[in-house]
C-alpha positions, -999 to +999 in steps of 0.1 A: +000+000+000+013+034-009+021+061+017-008+082+003-032+054+006-021+048+042-026+085+050-060+085+034-070+053+053-058+068+085-077+100+079-110+082+072-105+060+102-099+091+124-131+107+112-152+075+114-181+083+137-204+053+144-238+056+161-237+052+199-254+024+216-290+033+225-288+018+260-256+039+267-274+071+256-305+062+277-284+056+308-267+089+303-296+112+293-329+096+305-339+108+339-364+095+365-389+119+347-383+102+314-410+081+298-411+060+266-444+055+248-452+040+214-476+061+195-485+052+159-455+028+158-431+057+169-413+052+203-413+086+218-390+098+246-406+125+267-405+141+301-435+151+321-430+173+352-450+196+374-485+193+390-508+171+369-537+195+375-517+226+364-520+243+330-501+223+304-471+235+285-459+214+255-423+223+244-409+215+210-372+217+203-354+228+171-335+210+143-307+187+155-316+193+192-334+173+219-357+179+248-327+188+270-326+222+254-354+231+278-337+219+310-333+253+326-368+265+316-384+233+328-369+237+363-384+271+366-418+265+349-427+231+366-436+248+399-466+264+382-472+243+351-473+208+339-443+208+316-442+182+288-413+180+264-404+154+239-377+144+215-393+151+181-394+124+154-360+118+140-341+133+170-327+124+204-338+092+221-370+091+200-350+085+169-362+079+134-398+076+124-406+040+113-420+052+080-392+078+074-418+105+069-410+141+081-432+164+061-451+192+078-483+172+080-464+142+094-450+163+122-484+178+131-500+144+132-472+131+154-479+158+179-516+153+177-514+116+183-489+122+212-512+147+228-542+124+224-523+096+240-517+118+271-553+130+270-542+166+264-572+184+250-560+219+256-525+233+262-501+261+255-475+253+229-439+265+227-417+258+198-382+269+188-369+271+152-380+239+135-402+232+166-417+267+161-427+257+126-443+225+139-460+245+166-476+271+143-487+244+119-503+225+147-520+257+161-534+263+126-546+228+122-561+225+157-568+261+168-592+250+196-565+230+213-539+257+217-545+283+245-512+303+241-486+300+213-449+309+218-428+309+186-391+313+192-373+322+160-398+300+141-389+284+108-412+281+078-418+316+064-397+317+033-397+344+006-422+339-023-394+332-047-384+302-025-418+285-025-413+250-038-376+248-028-360+226-002-346+248+026-325+220+042-313+205+009-279+190+013-253+183-014-249+146-020-216+144-003-233+155+030-247+120+032-213+111+045-224+125+079-239+091+085-203+078+088-181+108+095-192+135+119-162+148+138-169+168+170-152+199+157-177+200+128-206+199+153-190+227+172-187+249+142-223+243+133-235+253+167-213+283+173-233+306+150-264+299+171-249+319+199-245+356+204-211+349+220-196+316+208-174+315+239-206+307+258-208+273+241-199+251+271-182+217+267-211+198+283-236+214+260-215+206+229-211+170+242-248+166+245-255+178+209-226+155+197-240+125+215-276+131+203-265+134+167-249+099+171-281+084+185-291+054+163-306+064+130-307+102+137-283+112+110-302+093+083-334+109+097-318+143+093-310+135+057-345+122+051-361+153+067-339+176+046-351+158+014-387+160+024-390+196+037-404+219+011-410+257+014-447+266+009-468+297+014-478+297+051-500+328+051-534+310+049-524+286+077-511+313+100-543+332+096-562+303+111-544+306+144-567+318+172-543+316+201-526+347+214-491+344+200-457+356+213-430+361+186-397+359+203-364+365+186-328+372+194-316+404+178-284+389+164-299+356+153-278+343+124-299+313+116-334+329+112-330+367+113-353+387+136-366+406+106-387+375+098-410+386+126-425+412+102-438+385+079-456+368+108-470+401+120-488+406+087-509+374+091-510+362+127-543+375+142-531+382+178-495+387+184-469+403+205-433+406+193-402+407+215-367+410+202-340+405+228-307+424+224-274+405+224-292+372+219-287+347+191-307+317+180-304+295+211-321+319+235-331+291+259-295+279+263-271+308+261-288+332+286-320+313+293-335+336+320-339+366+297-361+348+272-379+328+300-389+361+317-407+372+285-424+338+281-437+336+317-450+372+315-468+363+283-483+331+296-495+348+328-512+378+311-538+383+284-529+402+253 
């Protein structure tokens, strides 16, 4: 074997990133509050804390994330609310959907079936980024079930010229993430989500890195990217009846805060808050600032 071949083989071996064992991940990240339930053939990991007779908050995380993104918020909210958060289909300890379907309607139905399984007839819904898109689609499809809606830098409102395109489309070589996903690449993908990249702590980075190596998650990400298509959301957003908080970080590099203006044109009842010196991951970088706005909104009528 030539020296070049040896070097290339060594490089590939060094970047090889296999999935982690599911039991190892569950032992590390599942807590006494964790539950696993099979709904429509999908095994969902969720946590359910707070008084059972309190108002219900359902929290939806963003792309590439997991329910742990809400850890700090849950600790504060669960004294007054029943806080339910789940790993969405294709992510975390829930993992891939058995039918490999991740279109908007599939996500909405997954949330509807999950809520039905827990006998949740009415609740407030909070969604971040991709989870925000799922949240407003759900609130449009089931307006009577959503009491309050919090959209944190929500995805899904593209420019008219982008309708019909795939916002998450990956070049073919990106399918290699199934086999090679070095930690430094994960770090570089998360840093722009912070106002101050120095605030990205090692334990948070490790959690994202671990969850991206959960069994089947990387293939699910590729499948979701291939199935997500930009559409005109205006008619759906107009069907939302819940008072809505539009919450953004002023320096968001992922989904700019100017996007709030598009939602303001069509969402019937809204309040917009843009937080200075905050990026995309408001609930993780300086969580108390965004949490204050959310709690005030939930506790008061517009």
